[in-house]
C-alpha positions as CSV (number, residue, x, y, z in Angstrom):
1,M,102.8,45.8,178.1
2,P,105.6,44.1,180.1
3,V,106.7,46.9,182.4
4,W,105.0,48.2,185.5
5,I,106.0,50.1,188.6
6,D,104.6,49.2,192.0
7,G,101.1,48.3,191.0
8,G,101.1,45.3,188.7
9,P,101.6,45.1,185.0
10,R,99.8,47.0,182.3
11,R,98.4,44.0,180.6
12,S,98.7,43.3,177.0
13,R,95.6,43.9,174.8
14,R,94.9,40.2,174.9
15,L,94.8,39.3,178.6
16,R,96.4,35.9,178.6
17,A,99.7,34.1,178.5
18,A,99.8,34.3,174.7
19,R,101.9,31.8,172.8
20,A,103.2,32.2,169.3
21,A,105.9,30.4,167.4
22,I,106.5,26.7,167.9
23,V,109.6,26.0,170.0
24,T,111.0,22.5,170.5
25,V,114.4,21.0,171.2
26,V,114.5,19.7,167.6
27,P,115.4,22.0,164.8
28,A,112.1,23.4,163.8
29,L,110.3,26.6,164.7
30,V,107.1,27.9,163.3
31,I,106.6,31.7,163.1
32,G,103.7,33.2,161.2
33,G,103.1,29.8,159.6
34,A,106.5,29.3,158.1
35,L,109.1,26.8,159.2
36,T,112.5,28.2,160.2
37,G,115.5,26.1,161.0
38,F,117.5,26.3,164.2
39,G,119.9,24.2,166.2
40,P,119.0,22.1,169.2
41,A,118.6,24.1,172.4
42,A,121.7,24.1,174.4
43,E,121.6,22.7,177.9
44,P,121.2,25.6,180.4
45,T,124.5,25.3,182.1
46,L,125.0,29.0,182.9
47,V,125.7,28.4,186.5
48,D,125.5,25.6,189.1
49,D,123.6,22.4,188.6
50,T,121.1,23.0,191.4
51,S,117.7,21.6,190.7
52,P,115.2,24.5,190.4
53,G,112.5,22.1,191.7
54,N,114.2,21.8,195.0
55,A,114.8,25.6,195.4
56,V,113.3,27.3,198.4
57,A,112.4,31.0,198.0
58,P,114.7,33.1,200.2
59,G,112.0,35.8,200.6
60,S,108.6,35.7,202.4
61,A,106.6,36.9,199.4
62,G,105.5,34.5,196.7
63,G,105.6,35.2,193.0
64,H,102.7,37.4,192.0
65,G,101.6,35.3,189.1
66,R,101.8,38.0,186.4
67,G,105.4,37.7,185.4
68,M,108.9,38.4,186.7
69,S,109.7,41.0,189.4
70,Q,113.0,42.4,188.1
71,L,114.0,43.5,191.7
72,G,112.9,40.1,193.0
73,A,115.0,38.3,190.3
74,F,118.0,40.5,191.3
75,G,117.5,39.6,195.0
76,Y,117.4,35.9,194.2
77,A,120.4,36.1,191.9
78,K,122.4,37.7,194.7
79,Q,121.5,34.8,197.0
80,G,122.8,32.3,194.5
81,W,119.8,31.3,192.4
82,T,120.5,30.3,188.8
83,V,118.7,31.8,185.8
84,Q,116.8,28.5,185.5
85,Q,115.6,28.8,189.1
86,I,114.6,32.4,188.7
87,L,112.6,31.7,185.5
88,D,110.9,28.7,187.0
89,R,109.7,30.8,189.9
90,Y,108.2,33.5,187.9
91,Y,107.0,31.5,184.9
92,P,105.9,28.1,186.3
93,G,105.0,25.5,183.8
94,T,107.4,26.9,181.2
95,T,110.7,25.6,180.0
96,I,113.7,27.2,178.2
97,G,113.7,26.6,174.4
98,A,115.7,27.9,171.5
99,V,114.7,29.9,168.4
100,H,116.4,31.1,165.2
101,T,118.2,34.3,166.2
102,G,118.1,36.0,162.7
103,L,114.5,37.1,163.2
104,P,113.9,40.9,162.9
105,I,111.9,43.2,165.1
106,T,110.4,46.5,163.9
107,V,110.7,49.3,166.4
108,R,109.2,52.8,166.1
109,L,111.6,55.4,167.3
110,T,109.3,57.8,169.1
111,D,111.8,60.6,169.5
112,Q,112.5,60.7,165.8
113,N,110.1,62.4,163.3
114,R,112.4,62.6,160.3
115,L,114.9,60.2,158.8
116,D,118.2,62.1,158.4
117,V,121.2,59.9,159.1
118,V,124.9,59.6,158.4
119,A,126.5,56.3,157.3
120,P,130.0,56.4,158.9
121,A,131.1,53.2,157.1
122,G,128.9,53.5,154.1
123,G,125.5,52.0,153.5
124,L,122.9,51.1,150.9
125,I,119.7,52.9,149.7
126,A,117.5,51.9,146.8
127,G,120.1,49.5,145.6
128,K,122.8,52.1,145.5
129,S,125.8,52.5,147.7
130,L,126.5,55.3,150.1
131,A,130.1,56.2,150.6
132,P,131.6,56.3,154.1
133,G,130.6,59.6,155.8
134,Q,127.7,60.4,153.4
135,A,124.4,61.4,154.9
136,V,120.9,60.9,153.6
137,S,117.5,62.4,154.4
138,I,114.2,61.2,153.2
139,S,111.0,63.2,152.5
140,G,108.2,61.2,151.2
141,T,109.8,58.9,148.7
142,T,112.7,61.2,147.8
143,A,116.1,60.8,149.3
144,T,118.7,63.5,149.3
145,V,122.3,62.5,149.6
146,R,124.8,64.9,151.2
147,A,128.5,65.0,151.9
148,G,127.9,64.4,155.6
149,C,125.3,65.9,157.9
150,G,124.4,69.4,156.6
151,G,126.9,69.0,153.8
152,Q,126.8,69.7,150.1
153,V,123.9,68.0,148.2
154,L,125.3,65.3,146.0
155,G,122.1,64.1,144.4
156,T,118.6,62.8,144.9
157,L,116.9,59.5,144.2
158,E,113.6,57.8,144.7
159,V,113.2,55.3,147.6
160,P,109.7,53.8,147.5
161,D,110.4,51.8,150.6
162,G,112.0,54.6,152.5
163,T,114.8,52.4,153.8
164,V,118.4,53.1,154.6
165,N,120.6,50.0,155.2
166,P,124.0,49.7,156.9
167,P,126.9,48.3,154.9
168,S,126.2,44.7,156.1
169,P,122.9,43.0,157.2
170,N,124.7,41.1,159.8
171,Q,123.9,41.5,163.5
172,S,126.6,42.8,165.9
173,L,128.2,45.2,163.5
174,P,131.1,47.2,165.0
175,A,129.8,50.4,166.6
176,D,131.5,52.6,164.0
177,Q,129.5,51.0,161.2
178,V,126.0,51.6,162.4
179,L,123.8,54.4,161.1
180,R,123.5,57.5,163.2
181,F,121.0,60.3,163.2
182,C,122.3,63.8,162.2
183,G,122.0,66.2,165.1
184,S,121.6,63.8,168.0
185,N,124.3,61.3,166.8
186,A,122.1,58.5,168.2
187,G,123.1,55.2,166.7
188,Y,120.9,52.2,165.8
189,R,121.8,48.8,164.6
190,G,119.9,47.4,161.6
191,S,118.0,49.4,159.0
192,L,116.2,52.7,159.4
193,V,112.9,53.4,157.6
194,A,110.8,56.5,156.9
195,R,107.2,55.4,156.6
196,D,103.9,57.3,157.0
197,G,105.5,60.1,159.0
198,K,107.2,57.7,161.4
199,V,110.8,56.5,161.7
200,L,111.2,52.8,162.2
201,N,114.2,50.6,163.1
202,I,114.3,47.1,161.6
203,V,116.7,45.3,163.8
204,G,117.7,41.6,164.5
205,I,116.3,40.1,167.6
206,E,119.6,39.7,169.4
207,D,120.7,43.3,168.6
208,Y,117.3,44.4,169.8
209,V,117.6,42.6,173.1
210,R,121.1,44.0,173.6
211,S,119.5,47.5,173.7
212,V,116.5,46.5,175.9
213,V,118.3,44.7,178.8
214,P,120.5,47.6,180.0
215,V,117.5,50.0,180.0
216,E,114.9,47.7,181.5
217,S,117.4,46.4,184.1
218,S,120.6,47.8,185.5
219,P,124.0,46.7,184.1
220,G,125.4,47.4,187.6
221,W,123.7,44.3,188.9
222,A,126.4,42.2,187.3
223,D,128.9,43.8,189.7
224,Q,126.7,42.8,192.7
225,G,126.2,39.1,192.0
226,G,123.1,39.7,189.9
227,G,124.3,38.2,186.6
228,A,121.6,35.6,186.6
229,A,118.9,38.3,186.9
230,L,120.3,40.0,183.8
231,Q,120.3,36.6,181.9
232,A,116.6,36.2,183.0
233,Q,115.8,39.7,181.7
234,A,117.4,38.8,178.4
235,I,115.3,35.7,178.0
236,A,112.1,37.5,179.1
237,A,112.7,40.4,176.7
238,R,113.5,38.1,173.8
239,S,110.4,35.9,174.4
240,Y,108.0,38.9,174.8
241,A,109.2,40.5,171.6
242,L,108.9,37.3,169.6
243,V,105.4,36.6,170.8
244,R,104.1,40.0,170.1
245,G,105.9,40.3,166.7
246,A,105.1,36.8,165.6
247,E,101.5,36.8,166.7
248,R,100.3,40.1,165.3
249,G,103.2,41.5,163.3
250,D,103.4,44.2,165.9
251,T,105.5,47.3,165.4
252,F,107.0,47.9,168.8
253,D,108.0,51.3,169.9
254,D,110.9,52.2,172.2
255,T,108.9,53.1,175.3
256,Q,107.1,51.2,178.1
257,A,104.2,50.7,175.7
258,S,106.3,47.9,174.3
259,Q,109.7,47.5,175.8
260,V,112.1,50.3,176.5
261,Y,114.8,50.3,173.8
262,G,117.8,52.6,173.8
263,G,119.7,51.8,170.6
264,L,123.4,51.3,170.3
265,D,124.4,54.0,172.8
266,R,122.7,52.3,175.7
267,E,124.5,49.0,175.2
268,D,126.8,47.9,178.0
269,P,129.4,45.1,178.1
270,R,127.9,43.6,181.2
271,T,124.4,43.2,179.7
272,D,126.0,42.2,176.4
273,A,127.5,39.3,178.2
274,A,124.1,38.3,179.6
275,V,122.5,38.5,176.1
276,A,125.3,36.5,174.5
277,S,125.2,33.8,177.1
278,T,121.5,33.2,176.4
279,T,121.5,33.7,172.6
280,G,118.3,32.4,171.1
281,W,116.9,31.2,174.4
282,V,113.2,31.8,175.1
283,M,110.5,30.7,177.6
284,S,108.2,28.1,176.0
285,Q,105.0,26.3,177.0
286,N,103.5,23.5,175.0
287,G,106.0,24.0,172.3
288,R,105.3,27.7,171.8
289,V,107.0,30.8,172.9
290,Y,105.5,32.2,176.0
291,E,104.6,35.9,176.5
292,T,106.8,36.8,179.4
293,E,105.5,39.8,181.3
294,Y,107.8,41.4,183.8
295,G,108.2,44.6,185.8
296,A,110.0,46.6,188.4
297,S,107.5,45.9,191.2
298,R,108.9,45.3,194.7
299,I,106.5,42.4,195.1
300,D,108.6,39.3,195.8
301,D,111.7,41.4,196.4
302,P,113.5,39.0,198.8
303,A,116.6,41.0,199.6
304,G,115.5,44.6,199.5
305,A,117.0,44.9,196.0
306,S,117.6,48.3,194.6
307,T,118.7,49.7,191.3
308,P,122.2,51.3,191.6
């Protein structure tokens, strides 16, 4: 569990800095025993060239040793620290590496108990196409297709895997092409799945991180000189998700039990920029992705940082 408030982290079930997935600066990554190609890690030139090893903490409190203080990172960023310096402070002994960004994450949507969605730009279900504007609801393994939410029934079909796909599998689809829930109109990138009475979102890692960072941190930090803190949050969120998903095949949920995930409607251009500028970057140790705990504790908050 990577999020805590004023009392230290709620630790993961395995109390250690878990590593999963080989990360190197050469094009090879091992996740779940399979090799996946990726390009060499880019040099971290997000901001100035100041050596993190020579940095002096501007606050009196030291790192608490259990991950990143989000408010502390914000305070350091406002005082000119780079993302590299921030991450070195909170995750000593780790380095920035790169991973293949096409990896998916499975997220349980806890506020949804029924898959009933509309496909504004069309979609795919059980190998058949949905026309733009058609809606589909799934009960068991039967899907009912309608002419829009609550519209005329157009037909039914069997969907053994319970999956509704957007018109393209690519990440970063335009907002008007993602699937949306009937009723709430909540949009989610990637595919939506009805399984065992739960609704799951299978989403690419970068799209997932885009919806985690603005909820776990504050997009407004970018307007206050805290851009490096948002970049650090993006790298930490990506690393945590990959470790938990790769190590145990976890299904994350969208609450603090995993990482808070808000879907398309919580995305923000300022946090999008932080995610895009760190695409594929993770924290690694001994060639493996490092499980990066973090939280909103005020421990190591050097500048009285606050969330606007």
